[in-house]
SENU-625685 format. One line per field, with one value per atom (N, C-alpha, C, O): residue number from 0; residue in one letter; x, y, z. Coordinates in steps of 0.2 Angstrom, whole numbers, plus 5000, padded with zeros to 4 digits. Layout:
<nodes>
pos: (NUM  ...) $
code: (A  ...) $
X: (X  ...) $
Y: (Y  ...) $
Z: (Z  ...) $
</nodes>
This chain:
<nodes>
pos: (0  0  0  0  1  1  1  1  2  2  2  2  3  3  3  3  4  4  4  4  5  5  5  5  6  6  6  6  7  7  7  7  8  8  8  8  9  9  9  9  10  10  10  10  11  11  11  11  12  12  12  12  13  13  13  13  14  14  14  14  15  15  15  15  16  16  16  16  17  17  17  17  18  18  18  18  19  19  19  19  20  20  20  20  21  21  21  21  22  22  22  22  23  23  23  23  24  24  24  24  25  25  25  25  26  26  26  26  27  27  27  27  28  28  28  28  29  29  29  29  30  30  30  30  31  31  31  31  32  32  32  32  33  33  33  33  34  34  34  34  35  35  35  35  36  36  36  36  37  37  37  37  38  38  38  38  39  39  39  39  40  40  40  40  41  41  41  41  42  42  42  42  43  43  43  43  44  44  44  44  45  45  45  45  46  46  46  46  47  47  47  47  48  48  48  48  49  49  49  49  50  50  50  50  51  51  51  51  52  52  52  52  53  53  53  53  54  54  54  54  55  55  55  55  56  56  56  56  57  57  57  57  58  58  58  58  59  59  59  59  60  60  60  60  61  61  61  61  62  62  62  62  63  63  63  63  64  64  64  64  65  65  65  65  66  66  66  66  67  67  67  67  68  68  68  68  69  69  69  69  70  70  70  70  71  71  71  71  72  72  72  72  73  73  73  73  74  74  74  74  75  75  75  75  76  76  76  76  77  77  77  77  78  78  78  78  79  79  79  79  80  80  80  80  81  81  81  81  82  82  82  82  83  83  83  83  84  84  84  84  85  85  85  85  86  86  86  86  87  87  87  87  88  88  88  88  89  89  89  89  90  90  90  90  91  91  91  91  92  92  92  92  93  93  93  93  94  94  94  94  95  95  95  95  96  96  96  96  97  97  97  97  98  98  98  98  99  99  99  99  100  100  100  100  101  101  101  101  102  102  102  102  103  103  103  103  104  104  104  104  105  105  105  105  106  106  106  106  107  107  107  107  108  108  108  108  109  109  109  109  110  110  110  110  111  111  111  111  112  112  112  112  113  113  113  113  114  114  114  114  115  115  115  115  116  116  116  116  117  117  117  117  118  118  118  118  119  119  119  119  120  120  120  120  121  121  121  121  122  122  122  122  123  123  123  123  124  124  124  124  125  125  125  125  126  126  126  126  127  127  127  127  128  128  128  128  129  129  129  129  130  130  130  130  131  131  131  131  132  132  132  132  133  133  133  133  134  134  134  134  135  135  135  135  136  136  136  136  137  137  137  137  138  138  138  138  139  139  139  139  140  140  140  140  141  141  141  141  142  142  142  142  143  143  143  143  144  144  144  144  145  145  145  145  146  146  146  146  147  147  147  147  148  148  148  148  149  149  149  149  150  150  150  150  151  151  151  151  152  152  152  152  153  153  153  153  154  154  154  154  155  155  155  155  156  156  156  156  157  157  157  157  158  158  158  158  159  159  159  159  160  160  160  160  161  161  161  161  162  162  162  162  163  163  163  163  164  164  164  164) $
code: (C  C  C  C  N  N  N  N  L  L  L  L  T  T  T  T  L  L  L  L  L  L  L  L  F  F  F  F  S  S  S  S  L  L  L  L  P  P  P  P  Q  Q  Q  Q  A  A  A  A  V  V  V  V  A  A  A  A  A  A  A  A  A  A  A  A  E  E  E  E  A  A  A  A  G  G  G  G  V  V  V  V  T  T  T  T  L  L  L  L  I  I  I  I  S  S  S  S  P  P  P  P  F  F  F  F  V  V  V  V  G  G  G  G  R  R  R  R  I  I  I  I  L  L  L  L  D  D  D  D  W  W  W  W  Y  Y  Y  Y  R  R  R  R  A  A  A  A  H  H  H  H  A  A  A  A  P  P  P  P  E  E  E  E  A  A  A  A  L  L  L  L  E  E  E  E  P  P  P  P  D  D  D  D  P  P  P  P  G  G  G  G  V  V  V  V  V  V  V  V  S  S  S  S  V  V  V  V  Q  Q  Q  Q  R  R  R  R  I  I  I  I  W  W  W  W  Q  Q  Q  Q  Y  Y  Y  Y  F  F  F  F  K  K  K  K  V  V  V  V  H  H  H  H  G  G  G  G  H  H  H  H  A  A  A  A  T  T  T  T  E  E  E  E  V  V  V  V  M  M  M  M  G  G  G  G  A  A  A  A  S  S  S  S  F  F  F  F  R  R  R  R  S  S  S  S  T  T  T  T  A  A  A  A  Q  Q  Q  Q  V  V  V  V  L  L  L  L  A  A  A  A  L  L  L  L  S  S  S  S  G  G  G  G  C  C  C  C  D  D  D  D  L  L  L  L  L  L  L  L  T  T  T  T  I  I  I  I  S  S  S  S  P  P  P  P  A  A  A  A  L  L  L  L  L  L  L  L  D  D  D  D  E  E  E  E  L  L  L  L  A  A  A  A  A  A  A  A  T  T  T  T  P  P  P  P  G  G  G  G  A  A  A  A  V  V  V  V  E  E  E  E  A  A  A  A  R  R  R  R  L  L  L  L  D  D  D  D  A  A  A  A  G  G  G  G  R  R  R  R  I  I  I  I  P  P  P  P  E  E  E  E  P  P  P  P  P  P  P  P  A  A  A  A  A  A  A  A  I  I  I  I  R  R  R  R  M  M  M  M  N  N  N  N  E  E  E  E  A  A  A  A  A  A  A  A  F  F  F  F  R  R  R  R  W  W  W  W  A  A  A  A  L  L  L  L  N  N  N  N  E  E  E  E  D  D  D  D  R  R  R  R  M  M  M  M  A  A  A  A  S  S  S  S  D  D  D  D  K  K  K  K  L  L  L  L  A  A  A  A  E  E  E  E  G  G  G  G  L  L  L  L  R  R  R  R  L  L  L  L  F  F  F  F  H  H  H  H  A  A  A  A  D  D  D  D  G  G  G  G  E  E  E  E  R  R  R  R  L  L  L  L  A  A  A  A  E  E  E  E  L  L  L  L  L  L  L  L  R  R  R  R  A  A  A  A  R  R  R  R  A  A  A  A  E  E  E  E  A  A  A  A) $
X: (5545  5546  5541  5542  5536  5532  5537  5539  5539  5541  5536  5534  5533  5531  5533  5539  5531  5533  5537  5543  5534  5535  5531  5525  5535  5531  5533  5530  5540  5544  5545  5546  5545  5548  5553  5554  5561  5567  5567  5572  5561  5560  5559  5562  5553  5552  5557  5558  5560  5565  5570  5570  5574  5577  5573  5578  5569  5567  5566  5567  5564  5563  5570  5571  5574  5580  5585  5589  5582  5583  5581  5584  5576  5571  5565  5562  5564  5558  5550  5548  5548  5542  5536  5533  5535  5530  5531  5536  5528  5528  5521  5516  5523  5512  5514  5515  5515  5517  5507  5502  5509  5504  5502  5505  5494  5492  5489  5490  5486  5482  5487  5486  5494  5495  5500  5500  5503  5506  5499  5500  5494  5488  5489  5491  5488  5489  5496  5495  5500  5505  5505  5508  5502  5502  5495  5495  5490  5486  5489  5488  5494  5495  5501  5503  5505  5511  5511  5514  5507  5507  5501  5500  5494  5487  5488  5483  5493  5490  5491  5489  5495  5498  5495  5498  5486  5481  5477  5471  5479  5474  5480  5483  5482  5478  5480  5486  5476  5479  5485  5486  5492  5498  5499  5505  5495  5494  5494  5498  5488  5486  5493  5495  5495  5499  5505  5507  5508  5513  5514  5519  5507  5507  5505  5507  5502  5502  5509  5510  5513  5520  5526  5531  5524  5528  5525  5529  5518  5518  5518  5519  5518  5520  5527  5528  5532  5539  5541  5544  5537  5541  5537  5540  5532  5529  5535  5538  5536  5539  5547  5550  5549  5556  5557  5562  5552  5552  5551  5551  5550  5552  5547  5541  5548  5542  5539  5535  5544  5540  5532  5529  5529  5521  5519  5522  5514  5512  5506  5502  5504  5499  5498  5500  5494  5492  5489  5488  5488  5488  5486  5487  5483  5483  5474  5475  5470  5466  5462  5463  5459  5456  5448  5443  5450  5442  5442  5446  5434  5433  5436  5440  5437  5440  5446  5449  5451  5458  5458  5461  5455  5454  5451  5452  5448  5445  5451  5451  5455  5459  5465  5468  5467  5471  5468  5471  5463  5460  5464  5467  5464  5472  5477  5481  5481  5484  5485  5480  5493  5492  5489  5487  5489  5485  5483  5486  5478  5476  5473  5472  5473  5472  5469  5471  5459  5454  5450  5449  5449  5448  5440  5437  5435  5430  5424  5419  5426  5423  5421  5415  5429  5427  5426  5423  5427  5423  5416  5414  5411  5405  5403  5399  5406  5404  5406  5402  5411  5410  5405  5401  5404  5399  5393  5388  5393  5384  5385  5379  5391  5391  5389  5391  5386  5382  5386  5389  5387  5392  5398  5400  5401  5407  5413  5415  5417  5425  5426  5425  5432  5436  5442  5444  5448  5454  5455  5451  5460  5462  5468  5470  5473  5478  5480  5477  5484  5485  5491  5494  5494  5501  5500  5505  5496  5497  5496  5497  5495  5492  5496  5493  5500  5505  5507  5512  5504  5506  5514  5515  5519  5525  5527  5527  5530  5535  5542  5545  5542  5546  5553  5555  5558  5566  5566  5563  5573  5575  5580  5584  5578  5584  5592  5594  5593  5601  5602  5603  5599  5599  5606  5608  5609  5613  5612  5608  5616  5615  5615  5609  5620  5622  5616  5613  5614  5606  5601  5597  5601  5594  5595  5590  5600  5598  5598  5594  5601  5600  5593  5590  5589  5585  5578  5573  5579  5574  5575  5569  5583  5584  5582  5581  5580  5575  5568  5565  5566  5558  5553  5548  5554  5553  5548  5549  5541  5534  5538  5537  5541  5546  5549  5548  5553  5557  5555  5557  5550  5547  5543  5543  5539  5533  5537  5534  5543  5547  5550  5551  5553  5555  5549  5549  5544  5538  5536  5536  5535  5532  5538  5537  5545  5551  5551  5551  5550  5548  5542  5543  5538  5529  5531  5528  5536  5537  5538  5534  5547  5549  5545  5544  5541  5537  5532  5530  5530  5525  5530  5528  5535  5540  5543  5545  5542  5546  5538  5538  5533  5525  5528  5531  5527  5526  5531  5529  5537  5543  5540  5541  5538  5537  5531  5531  5528  5521  5521  5518  5528  5530  5535  5536  5538  5541  5537  5539  5530  5528  5523  5520  5519  5518  5523  5521  5529  5534  5536  5537  5537  5536  5531  5531  5526  5518  5518  5513) $
Y: (5115  5118  5116  5111  5122  5121  5124  5129  5122  5126  5124  5119  5132  5133  5135  5134  5138  5139  5133  5134  5128  5122  5120  5120  5117  5117  5110  5107  5108  5104  5096  5097  5092  5085  5085  5083  5089  5089  5095  5095  5099  5106  5099  5099  5095  5091  5087  5087  5083  5077  5083  5081  5089  5092  5093  5094  5094  5098  5092  5091  5087  5080  5079  5080  5077  5074  5080  5079  5086  5091  5090  5093  5087  5086  5091  5094  5092  5098  5093  5088  5096  5094  5092  5087  5097  5099  5102  5106  5101  5105  5105  5101  5112  5113  5115  5121  5109  5110  5113  5111  5120  5123  5119  5120  5116  5114  5120  5119  5123  5129  5135  5138  5134  5139  5136  5138  5129  5126  5126  5127  5126  5126  5131  5131  5136  5144  5144  5149  5142  5145  5140  5142  5135  5129  5133  5134  5135  5138  5146  5148  5148  5153  5152  5158  5147  5147  5140  5140  5135  5127  5125  5119  5129  5126  5120  5119  5117  5110  5106  5100  5108  5100  5103  5105  5104  5104  5097  5098  5092  5087  5081  5080  5078  5076  5083  5086  5085  5094  5094  5092  5096  5096  5099  5098  5102  5103  5098  5097  5093  5087  5080  5075  5082  5075  5077  5073  5084  5085  5082  5079  5085  5083  5076  5074  5072  5067  5062  5057  5065  5064  5063  5060  5066  5070  5065  5064  5064  5060  5054  5051  5051  5043  5044  5041  5047  5046  5047  5043  5052  5049  5043  5039  5043  5034  5029  5027  5028  5023  5023  5018  5030  5031  5032  5035  5031  5032  5038  5037  5044  5051  5052  5052  5055  5057  5064  5066  5068  5075  5074  5070  5077  5075  5082  5087  5079  5083  5086  5082  5094  5096  5101  5106  5096  5101  5110  5112  5112  5119  5121  5117  5129  5131  5127  5127  5127  5123  5129  5135  5125  5131  5127  5130  5121  5118  5110  5107  5110  5101  5097  5093  5095  5091  5092  5087  5097  5096  5091  5086  5096  5091  5085  5082  5082  5076  5071  5065  5074  5069  5067  5062  5074  5073  5070  5071  5067  5064  5058  5054  5057  5053  5056  5051  5061  5065  5066  5067  5067  5067  5073  5072  5077  5084  5087  5085  5094  5095  5102  5101  5108  5117  5117  5117  5117  5118  5127  5131  5128  5136  5136  5132  5139  5139  5137  5134  5139  5141  5134  5131  5130  5125  5120  5115  5120  5116  5115  5109  5122  5121  5117  5113  5118  5114  5107  5102  5107  5097  5097  5093  5100  5095  5095  5093  5099  5099  5093  5090  5091  5086  5079  5078  5075  5069  5064  5063  5060  5054  5054  5059  5048  5047  5049  5048  5053  5052  5048  5045  5044  5041  5042  5047  5038  5040  5039  5036  5043  5042  5040  5034  5044  5041  5033  5032  5031  5025  5022  5021  5021  5019  5012  5011  5008  5001  5000  4995  5007  5007  5009  5013  5010  5016  5011  5007  5013  5009  5008  5003  5013  5013  5017  5023  5012  5013  5019  5017  5028  5031  5028  5026  5029  5029  5035  5039  5033  5037  5044  5044  5047  5053  5054  5053  5056  5057  5066  5069  5068  5074  5079  5078  5083  5086  5094  5095  5098  5107  5106  5108  5102  5103  5101  5105  5093  5090  5094  5095  5097  5103  5109  5112  5111  5116  5117  5121  5112  5108  5107  5110  5103  5101  5108  5108  5110  5118  5121  5122  5125  5125  5122  5126  5117  5114  5112  5109  5115  5114  5120  5119  5127  5132  5135  5141  5132  5131  5133  5138  5128  5128  5134  5138  5136  5142  5148  5152  5148  5155  5158  5163  5151  5152  5152  5154  5149  5151  5156  5158  5160  5167  5170  5171  5173  5176  5176  5181  5170  5170  5172  5174  5171  5174  5184  5187  5186  5192  5196  5202  5192  5195  5194  5197  5188  5187  5193  5196  5194  5200  5206  5209  5209  5215  5215  5220  5210  5210  5210  5215  5207  5211  5216  5218  5220  5226  5230  5233  5228  5234  5230  5234  5225  5225  5230  5233  5228  5230  5238  5241  5241  5249  5250  5254  5246  5245  5249  5253  5242  5242  5248  5249  5250  5257  5262  5266  5261  5269  5269  5275  5264  5263  5262  5262  5261  5262  5267  5268  5272  5279  5285  5291  5282  5285  5285  5287) $
Z: (4847  4841  4836  4833  4834  4826  4824  4826  4816  4811  4805  4802  4805  4797  4792  4792  4787  4781  4778  4776  4776  4774  4771  4772  4764  4757  4753  4748  4756  4752  4757  4764  4755  4759  4761  4766  4757  4759  4766  4771  4767  4771  4779  4785  4776  4780  4785  4791  4779  4782  4787  4793  4785  4788  4794  4798  4797  4804  4808  4814  4804  4807  4812  4818  4807  4809  4815  4819  4813  4819  4825  4829  4826  4832  4833  4838  4827  4827  4829  4826  4834  4838  4832  4831  4830  4823  4818  4818  4814  4808  4802  4801  4799  4798  4790  4787  4787  4779  4778  4780  4773  4771  4765  4760  4765  4761  4754  4747  4757  4754  4748  4743  4752  4748  4743  4738  4744  4740  4733  4727  4734  4729  4725  4719  4729  4727  4723  4719  4722  4720  4713  4708  4714  4706  4702  4696  4706  4701  4696  4691  4702  4697  4694  4692  4694  4689  4685  4680  4687  4685  4684  4686  4682  4684  4678  4675  4677  4672  4677  4676  4683  4688  4696  4701  4694  4697  4699  4701  4698  4699  4697  4692  4703  4709  4715  4715  4717  4723  4725  4730  4722  4725  4733  4735  4736  4741  4746  4751  4745  4749  4747  4750  4741  4738  4745  4749  4744  4749  4755  4758  4757  4765  4764  4769  4762  4762  4762  4765  4756  4754  4761  4761  4765  4769  4778  4782  4778  4782  4781  4787  4777  4774  4776  4782  4773  4775  4783  4786  4786  4792  4796  4800  4793  4795  4795  4800  4788  4787  4789  4791  4789  4793  4799  4801  4804  4810  4813  4819  4812  4813  4817  4814  4825  4829  4829  4833  4824  4822  4821  4817  4824  4822  4815  4814  4811  4803  4805  4808  4804  4807  4799  4797  4796  4789  4790  4796  4788  4787  4782  4777  4782  4779  4770  4764  4773  4769  4765  4767  4759  4756  4755  4753  4758  4756  4761  4763  4761  4766  4761  4764  4755  4750  4752  4752  4754  4755  4763  4764  4767  4773  4775  4780  4770  4771  4765  4764  4764  4761  4765  4764  4771  4775  4782  4787  4781  4787  4789  4784  4795  4799  4799  4800  4797  4799  4804  4806  4810  4814  4817  4823  4815  4816  4811  4806  4810  4806  4810  4816  4807  4809  4805  4799  4807  4801  4804  4809  4797  4801  4803  4800  4807  4809  4804  4805  4799  4792  4788  4786  4788  4785  4791  4789  4796  4803  4801  4799  4801  4799  4793  4794  4787  4781  4783  4782  4786  4789  4793  4791  4798  4803  4799  4802  4793  4789  4785  4783  4782  4779  4782  4788  4778  4782  4780  4774  4786  4785  4790  4793  4790  4793  4791  4785  4795  4791  4792  4797  4787  4787  4787  4785  4790  4791  4781  4777  4777  4772  4773  4771  4777  4779  4785  4790  4783  4787  4787  4781  4792  4792  4790  4786  4790  4788  4781  4778  4779  4770  4768  4765  4767  4764  4757  4758  4749  4744  4740  4736  4743  4740  4746  4747  4749  4754  4751  4747  4756  4751  4754  4759  4747  4752  4756  4758  4758  4763  4760  4756  4761  4760  4764  4770  4758  4764  4763  4759  4771  4772  4774  4780  4772  4772  4769  4765  4771  4769  4764  4761  4760  4751  4747  4743  4749  4748  4749  4745  4757  4754  4753  4755  4751  4746  4741  4738  4738  4731  4729  4724  4735  4734  4734  4729  4738  4740  4732  4729  4729  4724  4719  4715  4719  4712  4712  4707  4719  4718  4719  4722  4715  4713  4717  4719  4718  4720  4730  4733  4732  4741  4740  4745  4734  4735  4736  4740  4731  4729  4736  4739  4739  4743  4749  4754  4750  4759  4757  4762  4751  4752  4754  4760  4750  4752  4759  4763  4762  4768  4774  4780  4771  4774  4775  4780  4769  4769  4771  4771  4772  4773  4782  4786  4784  4791  4796  4800  4790  4792  4793  4798  4786  4788  4792  4793  4796  4800  4806  4809  4808  4815  4816  4821  4808  4811  4814  4820  4809  4811  4818  4821  4820  4827  4832  4836  4830  4835  4833  4838  4829  4827  4834  4838  4832  4839  4847  4851  4848  4852  4856  4862  4850  4852  4854  4858  4849  4850  4856  4857  4861  4865  4870  4875  4870  4875  4876  4881  4870  4870  4872  4874  4872  4875  4883  4886) $
</nodes>
């Protein structure tokens, strides 16, 4: 199972505790939200920081769920998350990376986590409250669900039309 529409550490912890195989936190979509709603909070990159925190949490607390950073807006974001379990990178960014001189060193290293994150006690009430308190995660999750629903409706219509043809 690959869980997408992931924008926060509480979502990631809940997924890991549920036994999800892979999570895909959306680095660029987090940055997009901050650009639109909190431009004063763009440094350090909030999408990168979110994935770093999730990855570190999983490593410190022994979660087997893999972290695959997704939705990158720049090679700087990709490089900042080098060493992550997996990254899904667009062809355009792969071309830019291929043209960049020098070796890429892993920035994420389980042996070098500066401040090990404390364990989070996750239950439904804690999850709902944490998601409610994170406006970005709440906004982006709701937006993503509406878009997935609309896509599902369009797909169903296409299938109905084809079945009737």
